[in-house]
KEKE-3310 file (N, C-alpha, C; in steps of 0.2 Angstrom, whole numbers, plus 5000, padded with zeros to 4 digits):
npx = (5726:5730:5727:5713:5708:5712:5705:5692:5693:5695:5683:5674:5678:5676:5662:5659:5664:5655:5642:5644:5646:5632:5626:5631:5627:5613:5611:5616:5606:5594:5599:5600:5586:5581:5586:5580:5572:5557:5545:5539:5532:5518:5503:5497:5481:5465:5459:5470:5477:5469:5471:5485:5484:5476:5486:5489:5486:5470:5466:5456:5458:5460:5459:5461:5467:5480:5497:5491:5482:5482:5480:5489:5484:5491:5504:5500:5501:5501:5502:5507:5503:5495:5495:5508:5507:5498:5507:5516:5509:5506:5519:5522:5512:5516:5528:5539:5548:5542:5545:5549:5536:5529:5536:5533:5520:5511:5499:5484:5474:5459:5448:5442:5430:5421:5408:5407:5415:5410:5402:5411:5417:5406:5402:5414:5423:5435:5450:5452:5450:5459:5459:5458:5448:5438:5438:5424:5411:5399:5404:5411:5404:5399:5410:5428:5441:5458:5472:5473:5482:5484:5480:5470:5460:5445:5445:5445:5445:5448:5447:5461:5463:5468:5470:5473:5487:5488:5477:5467:5459:5445:5437:5429:5428:5436:5437:5427:5417:5413:5404:5391:5377:5386:5391:5396:5406:5405:5411:5400:5390:5399:5403:5406:5396:5388:5398:5402:5391:5387:5398:5396:5384:5389:5396:5388:5387:5382:5378:5374:5378:5377:5376:5383:5384:5397:5403:5416:5434:5441:5432:5426:5437:5438:5425:5427:5439:5432:5422:5410:5406:5410:5419:5429:5426:5434:5444:5459:5471:5468:5464:5477:5483:5477:5481:5487:5495:5484:5474:5470:5470:5460:5462:5454:5449:5441:5432:5440:5449:5452:5461:5458:5463:5450:5440:5431:5420:5424:5438:5448:5461:5468:5468:5474:5487:5488:5489:5501:5510:5507:5513:5526:5532:5530:5519)
npy = (5673:5661:5663:5665:5653:5646:5651:5647:5634:5633:5637:5628:5616:5621:5622:5608:5601:5608:5602:5589:5589:5593:5582:5571:5576:5575:5561:5557:5562:5554:5542:5543:5545:5534:5524:5528:5522:5515:5519:5509:5509:5508:5517:5518:5515:5516:5504:5494:5496:5490:5477:5477:5479:5468:5458:5449:5444:5440:5428:5422:5408:5396:5378:5368:5370:5365:5373:5386:5389:5378:5366:5356:5341:5332:5337:5349:5362:5376:5379:5388:5400:5410:5410:5412:5426:5431:5430:5439:5451:5452:5453:5466:5474:5471:5476:5468:5453:5442:5429:5429:5433:5421:5412:5418:5417:5426:5426:5420:5407:5405:5393:5394:5393:5392:5393:5400:5411:5425:5426:5425:5438:5447:5445:5448:5439:5436:5446:5448:5440:5429:5420:5414:5423:5429:5445:5454:5465:5465:5460:5469:5479:5474:5473:5476:5477:5472:5477:5466:5450:5439:5431:5421:5409:5399:5381:5365:5349:5331:5314:5304:5294:5278:5269:5277:5286:5298:5305:5319:5319:5310:5298:5304:5317:5331:5343:5358:5358:5345:5342:5339:5333:5328:5325:5338:5343:5356:5368:5371:5385:5393:5403:5396:5388:5398:5406:5397:5392:5404:5405:5396:5401:5412:5408:5400:5387:5370:5363:5354:5353:5344:5349:5347:5350:5352:5352:5354:5354:5343:5333:5334:5331:5318:5313:5314:5306:5293:5292:5297:5310:5318:5328:5340:5356:5370:5385:5385:5386:5380:5367:5363:5359:5348:5339:5324:5308:5302:5310:5325:5342:5351:5361:5372:5387:5400:5415:5425:5427:5437:5437:5444:5451:5452:5463:5469:5483:5494:5493:5500:5505:5492:5486:5495:5493:5480:5482:5488:5478:5469:5476:5478:5465:5460:5454)
npz = (5183:5188:5202:5202:5199:5209:5220:5215:5216:5230:5235:5230:5237:5250:5250:5248:5260:5269:5264:5267:5281:5284:5280:5287:5300:5299:5296:5309:5317:5313:5317:5331:5334:5329:5338:5350:5365:5367:5378:5390:5402:5412:5418:5434:5437:5446:5445:5441:5454:5462:5459:5463:5477:5481:5477:5468:5451:5443:5430:5417:5408:5395:5397:5389:5377:5369:5367:5369:5380:5391:5404:5415:5422:5429:5433:5437:5431:5420:5403:5388:5375:5379:5392:5395:5391:5402:5412:5407:5408:5422:5427:5422:5430:5443:5443:5439:5433:5419:5423:5437:5441:5438:5446:5459:5459:5455:5447:5447:5440:5431:5426:5409:5398:5381:5385:5397:5397:5396:5407:5418:5416:5417:5430:5437:5441:5437:5433:5419:5404:5394:5382:5369:5364:5351:5345:5342:5336:5343:5356:5360:5364:5375:5384:5386:5374:5372:5360:5346:5348:5341:5326:5318:5309:5305:5304:5297:5303:5299:5299:5292:5278:5276:5265:5255:5252:5248:5251:5256:5266:5275:5267:5252:5258:5256:5256:5260:5251:5250:5260:5262:5271:5280:5297:5307:5320:5333:5346:5359:5360:5353:5338:5327:5319:5314:5307:5297:5290:5284:5276:5267:5260:5255:5245:5237:5238:5237:5249:5264:5280:5294:5311:5327:5344:5357:5373:5376:5369:5370:5370:5357:5350:5354:5350:5335:5334:5337:5327:5329:5325:5309:5306:5314:5317:5320:5326:5319:5325:5337:5332:5328:5340:5342:5334:5326:5320:5313:5309:5300:5293:5283:5268:5268:5274:5283:5288:5297:5313:5326:5341:5356:5372:5385:5396:5410:5408:5416:5417:5410:5413:5415:5402:5395:5400:5395:5382:5380:5385:5374:5364:5368:5369:5357:5350)
capx = (5722:5731:5723:5707:5709:5714:5700:5687:5694:5694:5676:5671:5680:5672:5655:5660:5664:5648:5637:5646:5644:5626:5624:5633:5622:5606:5612:5616:5598:5590:5602:5597:5579:5579:5588:5578:5570:5549:5542:5534:5529:5510:5500:5494:5475:5461:5458:5476:5478:5465:5475:5491:5483:5475:5493:5490:5481:5466:5464:5452:5461:5457:5463:5460:5470:5488:5500:5488:5480:5483:5481:5490:5481:5495:5509:5495:5504:5498:5507:5503:5506:5491:5497:5514:5504:5495:5512:5520:5505:5508:5525:5520:5508:5519:5535:5545:5549:5537:5549:5548:5528:5526:5538:5530:5512:5507:5493:5478:5471:5452:5446:5437:5427:5417:5401:5408:5420:5407:5399:5417:5418:5400:5401:5420:5425:5442:5451:5453:5450:5464:5456:5455:5442:5438:5436:5418:5407:5394:5406:5414:5397:5398:5417:5433:5446:5465:5473:5473:5488:5484:5476:5467:5454:5441:5448:5441:5449:5445:5452:5465:5462:5474:5469:5475:5491:5489:5471:5468:5455:5441:5435:5424:5429:5443:5436:5420:5412:5411:5401:5383:5375:5391:5391:5401:5406:5407:5410:5394:5390:5403:5399:5409:5391:5385:5402:5402:5384:5388:5403:5393:5380:5392:5400:5383:5389:5377:5380:5370:5381:5373:5379:5383:5389:5401:5406:5424:5438:5443:5425:5426:5442:5436:5420:5430:5442:5428:5418:5404:5406:5415:5423:5430:5428:5435:5450:5465:5476:5465:5465:5484:5484:5474:5483:5490:5496:5478:5472:5473:5468:5458:5464:5447:5450:5436:5430:5447:5448:5457:5460:5461:5461:5444:5440:5424:5420:5427:5445:5452:5469:5471:5467:5479:5493:5489:5492:5508:5513:5507:5518:5533:5534:5530:5513)
capy = (5667:5655:5665:5665:5645:5643:5654:5644:5626:5634:5638:5622:5613:5622:5619:5601:5602:5611:5598:5582:5590:5593:5575:5567:5578:5572:5554:5556:5564:5548:5537:5545:5545:5526:5521:5529:5517:5516:5520:5504:5510:5510:5521:5515:5518:5512:5497:5491:5497:5486:5471:5477:5478:5460:5454:5443:5445:5434:5428:5417:5405:5390:5372:5362:5371:5365:5379:5393:5387:5371:5364:5348:5340:5327:5341:5355:5367:5380:5382:5390:5408:5415:5409:5417:5433:5433:5431:5446:5456:5451:5457:5473:5476:5471:5478:5462:5449:5437:5423:5430:5432:5414:5409:5420:5415:5433:5426:5414:5406:5401:5388:5398:5390:5395:5394:5404:5417:5431:5425:5426:5445:5450:5444:5450:5434:5437:5453:5449:5434:5427:5413:5412:5427:5434:5453:5456:5472:5463:5459:5475:5482:5472:5471:5480:5472:5475:5476:5459:5448:5434:5432:5415:5407:5393:5377:5359:5343:5325:5308:5302:5288:5274:5265:5282:5290:5306:5308:5325:5317:5304:5295:5308:5323:5334:5351:5360:5357:5339:5341:5338:5327:5326:5328:5342:5345:5363:5369:5373:5393:5396:5407:5392:5386:5404:5408:5391:5393:5411:5405:5391:5404:5417:5404:5396:5379:5366:5357:5354:5349:5343:5352:5344:5355:5348:5357:5354:5353:5336:5329:5335:5327:5311:5311:5313:5300:5287:5291:5300:5315:5316:5334:5344:5362:5376:5389:5381:5387:5375:5361:5360:5356:5340:5335:5318:5305:5300:5316:5330:5349:5352:5367:5377:5393:5405:5418:5427:5428:5442:5437:5450:5451:5455:5465:5473:5490:5498:5491:5503:5504:5486:5485:5500:5489:5474:5485:5489:5471:5466:5480:5477:5458:5459:5450)
capz = (5182:5192:5209:5200:5198:5217:5223:5213:5219:5238:5236:5229:5243:5256:5249:5249:5267:5272:5262:5271:5287:5285:5279:5294:5305:5297:5298:5317:5320:5311:5320:5337:5334:5328:5344:5356:5367:5369:5386:5392:5408:5413:5422:5439:5438:5451:5444:5443:5461:5466:5458:5466:5484:5482:5478:5461:5445:5442:5423:5414:5403:5393:5400:5384:5370:5369:5364:5370:5386:5394:5411:5415:5429:5434:5435:5441:5428:5415:5399:5382:5373:5383:5399:5396:5391:5408:5417:5406:5411:5430:5428:5421:5435:5448:5442:5440:5427:5420:5426:5444:5441:5438:5452:5465:5458:5455:5443:5449:5434:5433:5420:5405:5392:5377:5388:5404:5397:5396:5414:5421:5415:5420:5438:5439:5443:5434:5431:5413:5400:5389:5381:5362:5363:5346:5344:5338:5338:5348:5362:5361:5367:5383:5386:5383:5372:5369:5352:5344:5350:5337:5321:5315:5304:5306:5299:5298:5303:5297:5299:5285:5274:5275:5259:5249:5257:5246:5252:5261:5272:5274:5260:5251:5262:5253:5257:5263:5247:5252:5269:5262:5275:5285:5304:5310:5327:5335:5352:5362:5362:5349:5332:5321:5315:5310:5301:5292:5286:5280:5271:5261:5258:5251:5239:5234:5239:5238:5255:5269:5285:5302:5316:5334:5348:5361:5378:5377:5363:5371:5368:5351:5347:5355:5345:5328:5333:5337:5321:5330:5319:5303:5304:5320:5315:5325:5324:5317:5331:5342:5329:5327:5346:5343:5327:5327:5313:5310:5307:5294:5293:5276:5266:5268:5279:5283:5295:5301:5320:5330:5346:5361:5380:5386:5403:5411:5405:5421:5418:5404:5415:5413:5394:5392:5401:5390:5376:5381:5385:5367:5359:5371:5368:5350:5348)
cpx = (5723:5728:5717:5704:5708:5708:5694:5688:5693:5687:5672:5673:5676:5665:5655:5659:5658:5643:5638:5645:5637:5623:5625:5629:5615:5606:5612:5610:5595:5593:5599:5590:5577:5581:5584:5572:5562:5548:5536:5531:5521:5509:5496:5487:5471:5461:5464:5479:5475:5469:5482:5489:5479:5482:5494:5485:5477:5464:5461:5456:5459:5462:5463:5464:5478:5492:5497:5487:5478:5485:5483:5488:5487:5500:5506:5500:5501:5504:5503:5505:5500:5492:5503:5513:5502:5502:5517:5516:5506:5514:5525:5517:5512:5527:5541:5544:5543:5539:5547:5539:5526:5530:5535:5522:5508:5501:5490:5474:5464:5450:5441:5435:5423:5411:5402:5411:5416:5405:5405:5418:5413:5400:5409:5423:5434:5443:5450:5452:5455:5462:5453:5449:5442:5435:5430:5414:5402:5397:5410:5410:5397:5405:5422:5438:5452:5466:5473:5481:5489:5479:5475:5462:5451:5444:5443:5446:5446:5450:5456:5463:5467:5474:5473:5480:5491:5481:5471:5463:5451:5439:5429:5425:5436:5442:5428:5415:5410:5408:5394:5382:5380:5390:5397:5401:5409:5408:5404:5395:5395:5400:5402:5402:5389:5391:5402:5396:5385:5394:5401:5388:5383:5395:5395:5385:5383:5377:5376:5372:5376:5378:5378:5387:5392:5404:5413:5429:5440:5438:5424:5431:5440:5430:5423:5434:5437:5423:5411:5401:5412:5420:5423:5432:5429:5441:5456:5471:5475:5465:5472:5487:5481:5476:5487:5491:5490:5473:5474:5469:5467:5462:5460:5450:5444:5434:5436:5444:5453:5456:5462:5460:5455:5443:5434:5425:5423:5435:5449:5460:5472:5472:5472:5486:5494:5492:5499:5513:5514:5512:5526:5536:5533:5524:5511)
cpy = (5662:5657:5664:5658:5642:5646:5650:5636:5627:5635:5632:5617:5614:5621:5612:5598:5603:5606:5592:5583:5590:5585:5570:5570:5576:5565:5553:5557:5557:5543:5537:5543:5537:5523:5522:5523:5519:5517:5515:5504:5510:5514:5516:5517:5514:5505:5492:5492:5492:5479:5471:5476:5471:5456:5449:5446:5439:5434:5421:5413:5399:5384:5366:5364:5372:5370:5386:5393:5381:5369:5357:5346:5336:5332:5348:5361:5370:5382:5384:5399:5412:5415:5413:5424:5435:5435:5439:5451:5457:5455:5464:5477:5477:5473:5473:5458:5444:5430:5424:5430:5425:5411:5411:5420:5421:5433:5419:5414:5402:5398:5393:5393:5395:5398:5399:5410:5424:5431:5428:5435:5449:5450:5445:5444:5433:5445:5453:5441:5433:5421:5413:5417:5431:5440:5453:5463:5471:5463:5464:5481:5481:5472:5476:5474:5476:5474:5468:5456:5441:5433:5424:5414:5400:5388:5370:5353:5336:5319:5307:5295:5285:5270:5270:5286:5296:5309:5314:5322:5311:5302:5300:5316:5326:5342:5352:5359:5349:5337:5340:5332:5325:5329:5332:5344:5351:5364:5373:5382:5397:5399:5402:5390:5392:5406:5402:5393:5399:5410:5400:5395:5408:5414:5400:5389:5376:5361:5359:5350:5348:5345:5348:5347:5350:5354:5357:5353:5344:5331:5329:5331:5319:5308:5311:5307:5293:5286:5294:5305:5314:5323:5338:5351:5368:5380:5385:5381:5380:5368:5358:5357:5349:5336:5331:5314:5302:5304:5321:5336:5350:5360:5373:5381:5399:5408:5420:5429:5431:5441:5443:5447:5454:5457:5468:5480:5495:5497:5494:5504:5498:5484:5489:5496:5483:5476:5486:5483:5468:5470:5478:5470:5455:5454:5452)
cpz = (5186:5200:5207:5201:5206:5220:5222:5217:5227:5239:5234:5235:5249:5256:5250:5257:5271:5271:5266:5278:5289:5284:5285:5300:5305:5299:5305:5319:5319:5315:5328:5337:5332:5334:5350:5358:5369:5376:5387:5398:5408:5418:5429:5441:5444:5450:5443:5450:5465:5465:5463:5474:5485:5482:5472:5456:5444:5434:5421:5408:5401:5396:5395:5378:5371:5365:5365:5377:5388:5401:5412:5422:5433:5437:5438:5437:5421:5410:5393:5381:5378:5390:5400:5394:5397:5413:5415:5409:5419:5431:5428:5427:5441:5448:5443:5434:5426:5423:5434:5445:5442:5445:5459:5464:5459:5449:5445:5442:5435:5425:5415:5398:5387:5381:5394:5403:5398:5405:5418:5423:5419:5427:5441:5443:5443:5433:5423:5410:5394:5387:5373:5361:5357:5348:5340:5341:5343:5355:5364:5364:5374:5387:5384:5381:5370:5361:5352:5345:5346:5333:5317:5310:5306:5301:5300:5298:5303:5299:5292:5284:5272:5268:5254:5253:5255:5247:5257:5267:5272:5268:5258:5253:5260:5254:5259:5258:5247:5259:5267:5266:5281:5293:5307:5317:5329:5342:5353:5363:5358:5342:5326:5316:5310:5304:5295:5287:5281:5275:5264:5258:5253:5244:5235:5233:5240:5243:5260:5276:5291:5308:5324:5338:5353:5367:5379:5370:5363:5369:5361:5347:5349:5350:5338:5328:5333:5332:5323:5325:5314:5303:5312:5318:5321:5323:5323:5322:5336:5338:5329:5335:5347:5337:5329:5320:5310:5308:5302:5295:5286:5275:5267:5274:5277:5289:5299:5308:5323:5337:5351:5368:5381:5395:5404:5410:5411:5423:5413:5406:5413:5407:5392:5394:5397:5384:5375:5381:5378:5363:5362:5368:5360:5347:5342)
residu = (UNK:UNK:UNK:UNK:UNK:UNK:UNK:UNK:UNK:UNK:UNK:UNK:UNK:UNK:UNK:UNK:UNK:UNK:UNK:UNK:UNK:UNK:UNK:UNK:UNK:UNK:UNK:UNK:UNK:UNK:UNK:UNK:UNK:UNK:UNK:UNK:UNK:UNK:UNK:UNK:UNK:UNK:UNK:UNK:UNK:UNK:UNK:UNK:UNK:UNK:UNK:UNK:UNK:UNK:UNK:UNK:UNK:UNK:UNK:UNK:UNK:UNK:UNK:UNK:UNK:UNK:UNK:UNK:UNK:UNK:UNK:UNK:UNK:UNK:UNK:UNK:UNK:UNK:UNK:UNK:UNK:UNK:UNK:UNK:UNK:UNK:UNK:UNK:UNK:UNK:UNK:UNK:UNK:UNK:UNK:UNK:UNK:UNK:UNK:UNK:UNK:UNK:UNK:UNK:UNK:UNK:UNK:UNK:UNK:UNK:UNK:UNK:UNK:UNK:UNK:UNK:UNK:UNK:UNK:UNK:UNK:UNK:UNK:UNK:UNK:UNK:UNK:UNK:UNK:UNK:UNK:UNK:UNK:UNK:UNK:UNK:UNK:UNK:UNK:UNK:UNK:UNK:UNK:UNK:UNK:UNK:UNK:UNK:UNK:UNK:UNK:UNK:UNK:UNK:UNK:UNK:UNK:UNK:UNK:UNK:UNK:UNK:UNK:UNK:UNK:UNK:UNK:UNK:UNK:UNK:UNK:UNK:UNK:UNK:UNK:UNK:UNK:UNK:UNK:UNK:UNK:UNK:UNK:UNK:UNK:UNK:UNK:UNK:UNK:UNK:UNK:UNK:UNK:UNK:UNK:UNK:UNK:UNK:UNK:UNK:UNK:UNK:UNK:UNK:UNK:UNK:UNK:UNK:UNK:UNK:UNK:UNK:UNK:UNK:UNK:UNK:UNK:UNK:UNK:UNK:UNK:UNK:UNK:UNK:UNK:UNK:UNK:UNK:UNK:UNK:UNK:UNK:UNK:UNK:UNK:UNK:UNK:UNK:UNK:UNK:UNK:UNK:UNK:UNK:UNK:UNK:UNK:UNK:UNK:UNK:UNK:UNK:UNK:UNK:UNK:UNK:UNK:UNK:UNK:UNK:UNK:UNK:UNK:UNK:UNK:UNK:UNK:UNK:UNK:UNK:UNK:UNK:UNK:UNK:UNK:UNK:UNK:UNK:UNK:UNK:UNK:UNK:UNK)
# end
């Protein structure tokens, strides 16, 4: 009887050891796979080789969107998320760091606006455009786009009312529902007006705003400040760059915008490289 019990105990113990060994091996396999580094190397395609042979990357960037693409004329410096992305891309192409790409001037920036972004690409004036360029089906027919590196939506900025500290905006303007007959400023050649009217139609709002187009965000900002327009309408990321103590952004949001890097149709290698950068830097 004692021998039988001993054999049973040893058998159970052996099974337990085998079970635990298997668990540890499985855990080790999982840890190994989870710690494997991604391959962030890029393929040097013909379009990328042309950039390397030239010695620098040419990027169309906004000059008037603080936080995204901004050019300081006094210091002659570029700054913002999209400028950083350009240096990260150059670093990838020239096999160096973004910091060295900036120091060695491996990016040449060209002023991009809502008006000229497409022209810059069609005429191959730039290698790519990184300029709050929303990915749309229509644009994808004309150009290549990267994965989205930022998601935004259109917003509305108005003046604050100092007679009422709790006011959301100017007298009578607390939301898009209060825009009947109001003057709304939008960027020239942008799709803000179309998106706004579509939003109004979908919700059966009884409002008819009057739209005025401006060639720059700076001009829109000045028009709002001096009272020429009642509302500055554009992506909220752009509005945030112009927000000051006298202005406020209303709660309304509509027409989600996914920003992507755009390039000519013959630049697939460059777009693939952009996607590697977007993944590597966690955009």
